[in-house]
Structure formats: C-alpha cells, structure tokens
DRENTORKOL-3810 file (N, C-alpha, C; in nm, 4 decimals):
REM DRENTORKOL-3810
@n.u->16.4789; n.v->10.3957; n.w->-3.4737; ca.u->16.5092; ca.v->10.2841; ca.w->-3.5330; c.u->16.3776; c.v->10.2989; c.w->-3.5391
@n.u->16.2883; n.v->10.2298; n.w->-3.6466; ca.u->16.1444; ca.v->10.2214; ca.w->-3.6279; c.u->16.1536; c.v->10.0249; c.w->-3.7127
@n.u->15.9870; n.v->9.9947; n.w->-3.6637; ca.u->15.9913; ca.v->9.8877; ca.w->-3.7568; c.u->15.7945; c.v->9.8782; c.w->-3.7697
@n.u->15.8047; n.v->9.7377; n.w->-3.9276; ca.u->15.6731; ca.v->9.7923; ca.w->-3.9240; c.u->15.6307; c.v->9.6818; c.w->-3.7990
@n.u->15.5167; n.v->9.6208; n.w->-3.7743; ca.u->15.4490; ca.v->9.5336; ca.w->-3.7180; c.u->15.2884; c.v->9.5284; c.w->-3.7582
@n.u->15.2704; n.v->9.3623; n.w->-3.7236; ca.u->15.1322; ca.v->9.3182; ca.w->-3.7635; c.u->15.0914; c.v->9.2000; c.w->-3.6518
@n.u->15.0091; n.v->9.2483; n.w->-3.5049; ca.u->14.9884; ca.v->9.1668; ca.w->-3.4299; c.u->14.8619; c.v->9.1003; c.w->-3.4747
@n.u->14.8401; n.v->8.9668; n.w->-3.4095; ca.u->14.7813; ca.v->8.8858; ca.w->-3.4352; c.u->14.7205; c.v->8.7722; c.w->-3.3918
@n.u->14.5939; n.v->8.7330; n.w->-3.2882; ca.u->14.5790; ca.v->8.6184; ca.w->-3.2568; c.u->14.5570; c.v->8.5055; c.w->-3.3539
@n.u->14.6342; n.v->8.3631; n.w->-3.3046; ca.u->14.6598; ca.v->8.3113; ca.w->-3.3306; c.u->14.6352; c.v->8.1627; c.w->-3.3072
@n.u->14.5734; n.v->8.0865; n.w->-3.2558; ca.u->14.5103; ca.v->7.9853; ca.w->-3.2205; c.u->14.5311; c.v->7.9829; c.w->-3.0959
@n.u->14.4637; n.v->8.0835; n.w->-3.0242; ca.u->14.4713; ca.v->8.1523; ca.w->-2.8905; c.u->14.6794; c.v->8.1854; c.w->-2.7767
@n.u->14.7369; n.v->8.2234; n.w->-2.9354; ca.u->14.8255; ca.v->8.2765; ca.w->-2.9602; c.u->14.8898; c.v->8.3635; c.w->-2.9543
@n.u->14.9403; n.v->8.4864; n.w->-2.9216; ca.u->14.9496; ca.v->8.6313; ca.w->-2.9810; c.u->15.0983; c.v->8.6084; c.w->-3.0645
@n.u->15.0528; n.v->8.5997; n.w->-3.2038; ca.u->15.1861; ca.v->8.5916; ca.w->-3.3354; c.u->15.1935; c.v->8.7515; c.w->-3.3965
@n.u->15.3377; n.v->8.7870; n.w->-3.3587; ca.u->15.3835; ca.v->8.9182; ca.w->-3.4561; c.u->15.5625; c.v->8.8980; c.w->-3.5763
@n.u->15.4338; n.v->8.9137; n.w->-3.6719; ca.u->15.4921; ca.v->8.9890; ca.w->-3.8025; c.u->15.6105; c.v->9.1085; c.w->-3.7807
@n.u->15.7155; n.v->9.0967; n.w->-3.7827; ca.u->15.7774; ca.v->9.2099; ca.w->-3.7570; c.u->15.8894; c.v->9.2643; c.w->-3.8371
@n.u->15.8998; n.v->9.3706; n.w->-3.9288; ca.u->16.0004; ca.v->9.3599; ca.w->-4.0590; c.u->16.0966; c.v->9.5536; c.w->-4.0405
@n.u->16.1985; n.v->9.5168; n.w->-4.0566; ca.u->16.2320; ca.v->9.7028; ca.w->-4.0508; c.u->16.2326; c.v->9.7514; c.w->-4.1954
@n.u->16.1704; n.v->9.8913; n.w->-4.1009; ca.u->16.0512; ca.v->10.0172; ca.w->-4.2095; c.u->16.1109; c.v->10.0061; c.w->-4.3588
@n.u->16.2053; n.v->9.9992; n.w->-4.3678; ca.u->16.3011; ca.v->10.0126; ca.w->-4.4922; c.u->16.2401; c.v->9.9014; c.w->-4.5734
@n.u->16.2087; n.v->9.7878; n.w->-4.5082; ca.u->16.1802; ca.v->9.6657; ca.w->-4.6208; c.u->16.0490; c.v->9.6060; c.w->-4.6094
@n.u->15.9367; n.v->9.7168; n.w->-4.5952; ca.u->15.8101; ca.v->9.6562; ca.w->-4.5857; c.u->15.8090; c.v->9.7417; c.w->-4.7648
@n.u->15.7460; n.v->9.6235; n.w->-4.8349; ca.u->15.6815; ca.v->9.6582; ca.w->-4.9735; c.u->15.7646; c.v->9.5969; c.w->-5.0637
@n.u->15.8839; n.v->9.5620; n.w->-4.9732; ca.u->15.9799; ca.v->9.5001; ca.w->-5.0982; c.u->15.9797; c.v->9.3215; c.w->-5.1155
@n.u->16.0211; n.v->9.3372; n.w->-5.2275; ca.u->16.0790; ca.v->9.1760; ca.w->-5.2063; c.u->16.2202; c.v->9.1171; c.w->-5.2554
@n.u->16.2267; n.v->9.0491; n.w->-5.1923; ca.u->16.4030; ca.v->8.9842; ca.w->-5.1533; c.u->16.3966; c.v->8.9217; c.w->-5.2960
@n.u->16.5190; n.v->8.8629; n.w->-5.3208; ca.u->16.4944; ca.v->8.7409; ca.w->-5.4169; c.u->16.6328; c.v->8.6826; c.w->-5.4385
@n.u->16.6658; n.v->8.5142; n.w->-5.4517; ca.u->16.7586; ca.v->8.4842; ca.w->-5.4353; c.u->16.7285; c.v->8.3780; c.w->-5.5103
@n.u->16.8121; n.v->8.2803; n.w->-5.5944; ca.u->16.7532; ca.v->8.2104; ca.w->-5.7385; c.u->16.6399; c.v->8.1985; c.w->-5.7233
@n.u->16.6047; n.v->8.0824; n.w->-5.7195; ca.u->16.4229; ca.v->8.0768; ca.w->-5.7432; c.u->16.3616; c.v->8.1068; c.w->-5.6105
@n.u->16.4080; n.v->8.1550; n.w->-5.4758; ca.u->16.2989; ca.v->8.1802; ca.w->-5.3581; c.u->16.2643; c.v->8.3196; c.w->-5.3783
@n.u->16.1410; n.v->8.3519; n.w->-5.3697; ca.u->16.1243; ca.v->8.5684; ca.w->-5.3455; c.u->16.0593; c.v->8.5312; c.w->-5.1750
@n.u->16.0844; n.v->8.6165; n.w->-5.1489; ca.u->15.9889; ca.v->8.6250; ca.w->-5.0376; c.u->15.9283; c.v->8.7995; c.w->-5.0283
@n.u->15.8116; n.v->8.7881; n.w->-5.0426; ca.u->15.7605; ca.v->8.9442; ca.w->-4.9758; c.u->15.7200; c.v->8.9827; c.w->-4.8829
@n.u->15.7968; n.v->9.0911; n.w->-4.8691; ca.u->15.7378; ca.v->9.1557; ca.w->-4.7153; c.u->15.6273; c.v->9.3404; c.w->-4.7514
@n.u->15.5032; n.v->9.1978; n.w->-4.7327; ca.u->15.3888; ca.v->9.2710; ca.w->-4.7860; c.u->15.3326; c.v->9.3366; c.w->-4.6822
@n.u->15.2277; n.v->9.5163; n.w->-4.7449; ca.u->15.2187; ca.v->9.5662; ca.w->-4.6518; c.u->15.1311; c.v->9.4790; c.w->-4.5302
@n.u->15.0499; n.v->9.4047; n.w->-4.6214; ca.u->14.9609; ca.v->9.3194; ca.w->-4.6184; c.u->15.0077; c.v->9.2274; c.w->-4.4553
@n.u->15.1176; n.v->9.2036; n.w->-4.4873; ca.u->15.1900; ca.v->9.1297; ca.w->-4.3787; c.u->15.2766; c.v->9.1509; c.w->-4.2329
@n.u->15.3042; n.v->9.2491; n.w->-4.2668; ca.u->15.3421; ca.v->9.3513; ca.w->-4.2048; c.u->15.3761; c.v->9.4508; c.w->-4.1290
@n.u->15.2537; n.v->9.5219; n.w->-4.2369; ca.u->15.2540; ca.v->9.6150; ca.w->-4.2089; c.u->15.1457; c.v->9.6888; c.w->-4.1296
@n.u->15.0463; n.v->9.6592; n.w->-3.9990; ca.u->14.9743; ca.v->9.7196; ca.w->-3.9885; c.u->14.9770; c.v->9.8662; c.w->-3.8965
@n.u->15.1067; n.v->9.8248; n.w->-3.8361; ca.u->15.1793; ca.v->9.9844; ca.w->-3.7445; c.u->15.3248; c.v->10.0273; c.w->-3.7365
@n.u->15.3968; n.v->10.1707; n.w->-3.7635; ca.u->15.5001; ca.v->10.1474; ca.w->-3.7154; c.u->15.5249; c.v->10.1816; c.w->-3.5739
@n.u->15.5947; n.v->10.1048; n.w->-3.4951; ca.u->15.6615; ca.v->10.1245; ca.w->-3.3895; c.u->15.7785; c.v->10.1668; c.w->-3.3912
@n.u->15.8160; n.v->10.1662; n.w->-3.2142; ca.u->15.9690; ca.v->10.2332; ca.w->-3.2383; c.u->16.0525; c.v->10.1034; c.w->-3.1397
@n.u->16.1314; n.v->10.1147; n.w->-3.1039; ca.u->16.2286; ca.v->10.0479; ca.w->-3.0371; c.u->16.2111; c.v->9.9959; c.w->-2.9073
@n.u->16.1342; n.v->10.0593; n.w->-2.8549; ca.u->16.0911; ca.v->10.0396; ca.w->-2.7095; c.u->15.9676; c.v->9.9649; c.w->-2.6678
@n.u->15.8583; n.v->9.9882; n.w->-2.8086; ca.u->15.7628; ca.v->9.9175; ca.w->-2.8083; c.u->15.8041; c.v->9.7522; c.w->-2.9112
@n.u->15.8857; n.v->9.7585; n.w->-2.9596; ca.u->15.8914; ca.v->9.6258; ca.w->-3.0559; c.u->15.9452; c.v->9.5504; c.w->-2.9483
@n.u->16.0556; n.v->9.5347; n.w->-2.8254; ca.u->16.0574; ca.v->9.4703; ca.w->-2.7911; c.u->15.9886; c.v->9.4291; c.w->-2.6578
@n.u->15.8197; n.v->9.5155; n.w->-2.6408; ca.u->15.7565; ca.v->9.4923; ca.w->-2.5140; c.u->15.6772; c.v->9.4186; c.w->-2.6616
@n.u->15.6822; n.v->9.3929; n.w->-2.7440; ca.u->15.5312; ca.v->9.3317; ca.w->-2.8404; c.u->15.6839; c.v->9.1990; c.w->-2.8546
@n.u->15.7876; n.v->9.1694; n.w->-2.8711; ca.u->15.8810; ca.v->9.1134; ca.w->-2.8962; c.u->15.8366; c.v->8.9823; c.w->-2.7680
@n.u->15.8405; n.v->9.0514; n.w->-2.6242; ca.u->15.8679; ca.v->8.9821; ca.w->-2.5154; c.u->15.7179; c.v->8.8864; c.w->-2.4530
@n.u->15.6099; n.v->8.9700; n.w->-2.5787; ca.u->15.5024; ca.v->8.9053; ca.w->-2.5617; c.u->15.4549; c.v->8.8134; c.w->-2.6164
@n.u->15.4930; n.v->8.8054; n.w->-2.7638; ca.u->15.4341; ca.v->8.6849; ca.w->-2.8456; c.u->15.5265; c.v->8.5649; c.w->-2.8075
@n.u->15.3933; n.v->8.4852; n.w->-2.8392; ca.u->15.4366; ca.v->8.3572; ca.w->-2.8910; c.u->15.4752; c.v->8.2702; c.w->-2.9827
@n.u->15.4248; n.v->8.3516; n.w->-3.1023; ca.u->15.4910; ca.v->8.3251; ca.w->-3.2256; c.u->15.5436; c.v->8.4154; c.w->-3.2801
@n.u->15.6622; n.v->8.4431; n.w->-3.3636; ca.u->15.7284; ca.v->8.5924; ca.w->-3.4452; c.u->15.7919; c.v->8.5136; c.w->-3.5276
@n.u->15.7638; n.v->8.6244; n.w->-3.6393; ca.u->15.8053; ca.v->8.5936; ca.w->-3.7985; c.u->15.8382; c.v->8.7900; c.w->-3.8367
@n.u->15.9808; n.v->8.7359; n.w->-3.8258; ca.u->16.0402; ca.v->8.8878; ca.w->-3.8639; c.u->16.1760; c.v->8.9075; c.w->-3.9379
@n.u->16.1913; n.v->9.0305; n.w->-4.0603; ca.u->16.2476; ca.v->8.9839; ca.w->-4.1199; c.u->16.3382; c.v->9.1375; c.w->-4.1028
@n.u->16.4848; n.v->9.1047; n.w->-4.1264; ca.u->16.5589; ca.v->9.2192; ca.w->-4.1526; c.u->16.6565; c.v->9.2616; c.w->-4.0214
@n.u->16.7170; n.v->9.2906; n.w->-4.0728; ca.u->16.8256; ca.v->9.3321; ca.w->-3.9449; c.u->16.8747; c.v->9.3377; c.w->-3.8002
@n.u->16.7894; n.v->9.4430; n.w->-3.8262; ca.u->16.7221; ca.v->9.5449; ca.w->-3.7190; c.u->16.6157; c.v->9.4310; c.w->-3.5873
@n.u->16.5528; n.v->9.4425; n.w->-3.6632; ca.u->16.4974; ca.v->9.3498; ca.w->-3.6139; c.u->16.5119; c.v->9.1997; c.w->-3.5447
@n.u->16.6241; n.v->9.1547; n.w->-3.6408; ca.u->16.6183; ca.v->8.9733; ca.w->-3.5843; c.u->16.7397; c.v->9.0434; c.w->-3.4216
@n.u->16.8395; n.v->9.1592; n.w->-3.4762; ca.u->16.9133; ca.v->9.1902; ca.w->-3.4112; c.u->16.8809; c.v->9.2375; c.w->-3.2456
@n.u->16.7390; n.v->9.3419; n.w->-3.2684; ca.u->16.6618; ca.v->9.3089; ca.w->-3.1596; c.u->16.6795; c.v->9.2272; c.w->-3.0955
@n.u->16.5608; n.v->9.1130; n.w->-3.0824; ca.u->16.5610; ca.v->8.9925; ca.w->-2.9910; c.u->16.6669; c.v->8.9490; c.w->-2.9975
@n.u->16.7430; n.v->8.9197; n.w->-3.0725; ca.u->16.8859; ca.v->8.8598; ca.w->-3.0327; c.u->16.9496; c.v->8.9526; c.w->-2.8986
@n.u->16.8764; n.v->9.0402; n.w->-2.8698; ca.u->16.9414; ca.v->9.1452; ca.w->-2.7794; c.u->16.8997; c.v->9.1130; c.w->-2.7048
@n.u->16.7448; n.v->9.1037; n.w->-2.6935; ca.u->16.6788; ca.v->9.0918; ca.w->-2.5466; c.u->16.7002; c.v->8.9380; c.w->-2.5214
@n.u->16.7977; n.v->8.8595; n.w->-2.5944; ca.u->16.7459; ca.v->8.7486; ca.w->-2.5164; c.u->16.6603; c.v->8.6015; c.w->-2.6229
@n.u->16.6046; n.v->8.6846; n.w->-2.7127; ca.u->16.4912; ca.v->8.5929; ca.w->-2.7766; c.u->16.5140; c.v->8.4874; c.w->-2.9295
@n.u->16.5621; n.v->8.3783; n.w->-2.9532; ca.u->16.6081; ca.v->8.3366; ca.w->-3.0737; c.u->16.7826; c.v->8.2979; c.w->-3.0385
@n.u->16.7701; n.v->8.2623; n.w->-3.1525; ca.u->16.9517; ca.v->8.2123; ca.w->-3.1240; c.u->16.9592; c.v->8.2411; c.w->-3.3049
@n.u->17.1667; n.v->8.2985; n.w->-3.2862; ca.u->17.1716; ca.v->8.3175; ca.w->-3.3607; c.u->17.2316; c.v->8.1407; c.w->-3.5019
@n.u->17.1501; n.v->8.0043; n.w->-3.4099; ca.u->17.1270; ca.v->7.9482; ca.w->-3.5317; c.u->17.0159; c.v->7.8998; c.w->-3.5929
@n.u->16.9112; n.v->7.9821; n.w->-3.5338; ca.u->16.7585; ca.v->8.0217; ca.w->-3.6363; c.u->16.8037; c.v->8.0501; c.w->-3.7474
@n.u->16.8519; n.v->8.1794; n.w->-3.7618; ca.u->16.8656; ca.v->8.2628; ca.w->-3.8721; c.u->16.9413; c.v->8.2069; c.w->-4.0331
@n.u->16.8024; n.v->8.2415; n.w->-4.1067; ca.u->16.8695; ca.v->8.2145; ca.w->-4.2220; c.u->16.7923; c.v->8.3413; c.w->-4.3129
@n.u->16.8960; n.v->8.3573; n.w->-4.4219; ca.u->16.9211; ca.v->8.4971; ca.w->-4.4713; c.u->16.9095; c.v->8.4334; c.w->-4.6261
@n.u->16.8312; n.v->8.5659; n.w->-4.7522; ca.u->16.7170; ca.v->8.5338; ca.w->-4.7758; c.u->16.8545; c.v->8.6636; c.w->-4.8880
@n.u->16.9109; n.v->8.7024; n.w->-5.0162; ca.u->17.0336; ca.v->8.7868; ca.w->-5.0049; c.u->17.0754; c.v->8.8532; c.w->-5.0027
@n.u->17.1182; n.v->8.7894; n.w->-4.8202; ca.u->17.1922; ca.v->8.8466; ca.w->-4.7517; c.u->17.0728; c.v->8.9121; c.w->-4.6260
@n.u->16.9911; n.v->8.9314; n.w->-4.6642; ca.u->16.8569; ca.v->9.0152; ca.w->-4.5730; c.u->16.8466; c.v->8.8482; c.w->-4.4305
@n.u->16.8579; n.v->8.9400; n.w->-4.3292; ca.u->16.8527; ca.v->8.8213; ca.w->-4.2111; c.u->16.6991; c.v->8.7555; c.w->-4.1689
@n.u->16.6507; n.v->8.6280; n.w->-4.1460; ca.u->16.4927; ca.v->8.6171; ca.w->-4.0738; c.u->16.4671; c.v->8.5001; c.w->-3.9811
@n.u->16.3880; n.v->8.5130; n.w->-3.9456; ca.u->16.4162; ca.v->8.4905; ca.w->-3.7721; c.u->16.2460; c.v->8.4261; c.w->-3.7935
@n.u->16.2073; n.v->8.2741; n.w->-3.7919; ca.u->16.1111; ca.v->8.2471; ca.w->-3.6871; c.u->16.0602; c.v->8.1420; c.w->-3.5833
@n.u->16.0722; n.v->8.2298; n.w->-3.4979; ca.u->16.0484; ca.v->8.1891; ca.w->-3.3031; c.u->15.8843; c.v->8.1441; c.w->-3.2973
@n.u->15.8785; n.v->7.9906; n.w->-3.2285; ca.u->15.7517; ca.v->7.9971; ca.w->-3.1496; c.u->15.8258; c.v->7.9254; c.w->-3.0628
@n.u->15.7883; n.v->8.0463; n.w->-2.9492; ca.u->15.7964; ca.v->7.9803; ca.w->-2.7819; c.u->15.7171; c.v->7.8748; c.w->-2.7756
@n.u->15.7645; n.v->7.7853; n.w->-2.6182; ca.u->15.6823; ca.v->7.6951; ca.w->-2.5909; c.u->15.6484; c.v->7.6957; c.w->-2.4530
END
C-alpha cells in the first residue's frame, strides 16, 4: 500500500497532506462540490504504509483523502469515525491535534 504525501511547516506546526496514491491528480465531484486532489497539494513524494504511519503520528495538522489513508489513521488512533466526511463515496478527514 502506498500513499502520496506533502509535508510542510505551517505556523510552527507540521502539516501533512496525504491521499491514496490512486486518487492523486483526480477530481471528485458530487452535486455542486468538487474536490481536486492535485499533485501540487498532495504530491511531494510517495511513501509506504510504515512511513505514512510515522508521518501521521508526527504531524499536528492532517488533511487526508481516500479509504486507505483514513483507515490507516483510524487504525493507529488518530481521528475518529465521527469526523469522516464523504464526497462521491470517497472519505476525507481533517485533523488538528492540540
């Protein structure tokens, strides 16, 4: 399992943008809502499952899209089912750790 990620420093926090690799570069459309999973935002590098886990644990702001990404986050105790939203049946989750 591989993920596409971009890690940035945002206001003294580590921000992780992560998506399932197969979603990179796609648009998800539902009604009038469009989510662009751009290479510019999510596509800095490709990582495996273990590196993705480490990045999820180290980051304080996380934007993720895709079933595998969200499932991995929940598996390691980051985020909750209540925070998951879906566009065209594709889950996304935004996390702010305090």
